[in-house]
VEXDREN-2710 file (C-alpha; in Angstrom, 1 decimal):
% VEXDREN-2710
k/r/px/py/pz
1/MET/67.5/70.2/49.7
2/SER/70.5/70.1/51.9
3/LYS/70.6/67.7/54.7
4/SER/71.8/69.0/58.0
5/VAL/74.2/67.0/60.0
6/ARG/73.4/66.6/63.7
7/ARG/76.2/66.5/66.1
8/PRO/76.0/64.1/69.1
9/PRO/74.8/65.7/72.3
10/VAL/77.4/67.5/74.4
11/LYS/78.6/65.5/77.4
12/SER/79.3/67.2/80.7
13/GLY/79.2/70.7/79.2
14/LEU/82.6/70.7/77.6
15/ARG/81.4/71.8/74.1
16/ARG/78.8/74.4/73.3
17/ARG/77.2/75.2/70.0
18/LEU/78.6/78.4/68.4
19/SER/76.5/78.2/65.3
20/ARG/74.8/75.6/63.3
21/ARG/77.9/73.8/62.3
22/ARG/80.7/75.1/64.6
23/TYR/81.3/74.2/68.2
24/TYR/83.8/75.5/70.7
25/ARG/85.4/74.1/73.8
26/ILE/84.9/75.7/77.2
27/ARG/88.2/76.0/79.0
28/PRO/88.7/77.1/82.6
29/ILE/90.4/80.5/83.0
30/GLY/93.8/80.3/84.6
31/PRO/96.0/77.3/85.6
32/PRO/94.5/74.1/86.8
33/PRO/94.0/74.0/90.6
34/ALA/97.1/72.9/92.4
35/ALA/97.2/70.5/95.2
36/THR/96.7/72.3/98.5
37/ASN/99.4/70.4/100.4
38/SER/101.9/67.7/99.8
39/SER/99.6/65.0/101.2
40/ASP/97.3/65.6/98.2
41/THR/100.2/64.7/95.9
42/GLY/101.7/62.0/98.1
43/ALA/105.0/63.8/98.1
44/PRO/106.7/64.7/101.4
45/GLY/106.8/68.4/102.3
46/CYS/106.4/71.0/105.0
47/ASN/102.7/70.5/105.6
48/ASP/102.2/66.7/105.5
49/GLY/102.1/66.1/109.3
50/VAL/105.3/64.0/109.2
51/SER/108.9/64.7/110.1
52/ASN/110.6/63.8/106.8
53/GLU/113.1/65.0/104.2
54/ASP/115.4/67.7/105.8
55/GLU/112.9/68.7/108.5
56/THR/114.2/68.7/112.1
57/ASP/110.7/68.2/113.5
58/VAL/107.2/67.7/112.1
59/ASP/106.8/70.2/109.2
60/CYS/109.5/72.6/110.5
61/GLY/113.2/73.3/110.5
62/GLY/115.7/72.4/107.9
63/PRO/116.6/74.4/104.7
64/THR/113.1/74.5/103.2
65/CYS/110.5/74.5/105.9
66/PRO/109.4/77.3/108.3
67/THR/111.3/77.7/111.6
68/CYS/110.2/75.5/114.6
69/ALA/108.4/76.7/117.7
70/ILE/109.9/76.5/121.2
71/GLY/110.0/72.9/122.4
72/LYS/110.4/71.4/118.9
73/LYS/113.5/69.5/117.7
74/CYS/116.3/71.3/116.0
75/SER/119.9/70.8/114.8
76/GLY/121.0/74.5/114.9
77/ASN/119.8/78.0/115.7
78/ALA/118.5/78.6/112.2
79/ASP/115.8/75.9/112.7
80/CYS/114.2/77.8/115.6
81/GLY/111.9/80.8/115.5
82/SER/113.5/81.9/118.8
83/GLY/116.9/81.7/117.1
84/LEU/118.2/79.4/119.9
85/CYS/118.7/75.6/119.7
86/LYS/119.9/74.1/123.0
87/ALA/120.6/70.4/123.3
88/GLY/118.5/69.7/120.1
89/ILE/115.4/71.6/121.3
90/CYS/114.2/75.1/120.3
91/SER/114.5/77.2/123.4
92/ALA/113.5/80.7/124.6
93/VAL/116.3/83.1/125.2
94/THR/116.2/84.1/128.9
95/LEU/118.2/86.5/130.9
96/THR/119.5/85.7/134.4
97/LEU/119.1/88.8/136.5
98/PRO/121.1/89.8/139.5
99/ASN/119.3/89.8/142.9
100/CYS/118.0/93.3/142.8
101/ALA/114.6/95.0/143.0
102/ALA/112.7/95.5/139.7
103/ALA/112.6/99.2/138.7
104/ASN/111.4/101.4/135.9
105/VAL/114.4/103.4/134.8
106/THR/114.4/106.5/132.5
107/SER/117.0/107.1/129.9
108/VAL/118.3/110.0/132.1
109/GLN/118.7/107.8/135.1
110/ALA/120.4/105.1/133.1
111/TYR/122.8/107.5/131.4
112/MET/123.7/109.5/134.6
113/GLY/123.9/106.4/136.9
114/ALA/125.8/104.0/134.7
115/VAL/126.6/104.9/131.2
116/MET/128.2/108.3/131.6
117/THR/130.7/107.2/134.3
118/ASN/131.5/103.7/133.0
119/CYS/130.9/103.4/129.2
120/GLY/133.0/106.1/127.6
121/CYS/133.9/103.9/124.6
122/HIS/130.5/104.5/123.0
123/ALA/130.7/108.3/123.3
124/MET/132.4/108.4/119.9
125/GLY/130.4/105.6/118.3
126/SER/132.4/102.5/119.1
127/GLY/130.9/99.3/117.6
128/GLY/128.4/101.4/115.6
129/LEU/126.6/102.6/118.8
130/THR/126.8/106.2/119.9
131/ILE/125.8/107.0/123.5
132/ASN/126.9/110.5/124.5
133/SER/123.7/111.7/126.2
134/ALA/120.5/110.4/127.6
135/ALA/118.8/111.3/124.3
136/THR/121.3/109.3/122.2
137/LEU/121.1/106.4/124.7
138/LYS/117.3/106.2/124.2
139/GLY/117.3/107.0/120.5
140/ASN/120.1/104.5/119.6
141/THR/119.0/101.6/121.7
142/VAL/115.2/101.5/122.3
143/ASN/113.5/99.3/119.7
144/ILE/116.7/99.3/117.5
145/ASP/118.0/96.0/116.2
146/ALA/121.3/94.9/117.6
147/THR/124.1/94.9/115.1
148/SER/124.6/91.1/115.1
149/ALA/122.5/89.6/117.8
150/LEU/119.0/88.4/116.9
151/MET/117.1/90.8/119.1
152/LYS/116.6/94.5/119.8
153/ARG/119.2/96.5/121.8
154/VAL/116.5/97.4/124.3
155/THR/112.9/96.2/124.2
156/PRO/110.7/98.2/126.6
157/ASN/109.2/96.1/129.4
158/ASN/111.0/92.9/128.2
159/VAL/114.4/92.2/129.8
160/ASP/114.6/88.8/128.0
161/GLN/114.6/90.6/124.6
162/SER/117.0/93.5/125.5
163/TYR/120.5/92.6/124.2
164/LEU/122.3/95.4/126.1
165/LEU/121.2/93.9/129.4
166/TYR/122.8/90.6/128.2
167/LYS/126.0/92.5/127.4
168/ILE/126.1/94.3/130.7
169/LEU/125.5/91.1/132.6
170/GLY/128.0/89.1/130.6
171/GLN/125.4/86.8/129.2
172/HIS/125.6/88.1/125.6
173/LEU/127.1/84.9/124.2
174/ASN/123.8/83.1/125.1
175/VAL/122.0/85.2/122.5
176/PRO/122.0/83.9/119.0
177/GLY/124.4/86.1/117.0
178/GLY/125.7/87.6/120.2
179/GLY/129.4/88.4/120.4
180/GLY/132.1/90.7/121.6
181/GLY/132.9/91.4/125.2
182/GLN/130.9/92.2/128.3
183/MET/130.0/95.9/128.7
184/PRO/131.6/98.0/129.7
185/LEU/134.5/96.7/127.6
186/VAL/137.1/99.0/129.3
187/GLY/137.3/99.3/133.0
188/GLN/135.4/97.5/135.8
189/PRO/132.0/95.8/135.2
190/LEU/129.0/97.7/136.6
191/THR/128.2/97.2/140.2
192/ASP/124.9/95.5/141.2
193/ALA/123.5/98.9/142.1
194/GLN/124.3/100.3/138.7
195/LYS/122.9/97.3/136.9
END
């Protein structure tokens, strides 16, 4: 009569009996769970609650972490979600408006009152922007990214995020990525009434 060999009891469920004499190991499916943040591993990183490594503020800025919010420390525009680092602090980009009454202006009013008479250089597409009618003024500026500046050419109901207003008011160099000359480039600047 053959004698059966008994295996020791399985500890913590790592082995299961396949047949009388064979066992198999249970392995988890997929990779082992990773640490959820750098504080789990003890290594510095972008979510450890400390300003370390190349971060410019706590868990933001620098070459590897997300951009910083307004009011956080920065060393350059690339560290800020707003795209503007002023005096080492992430800042909002704001437009200084002339002393005039607020108004809702249609593309026809803007084209007829200011663009058509003063901004002829864009009639043929100067600088990648064609404005030769009220329709092209609206279609080529409203909710369209500026060529180099980090904002839209015109953002409805938000003067602080409308790059063409910065260009017209001569404040375009305050915008991250802003450049070139004040609009209109040729001729006289717009009057306060036209702005």
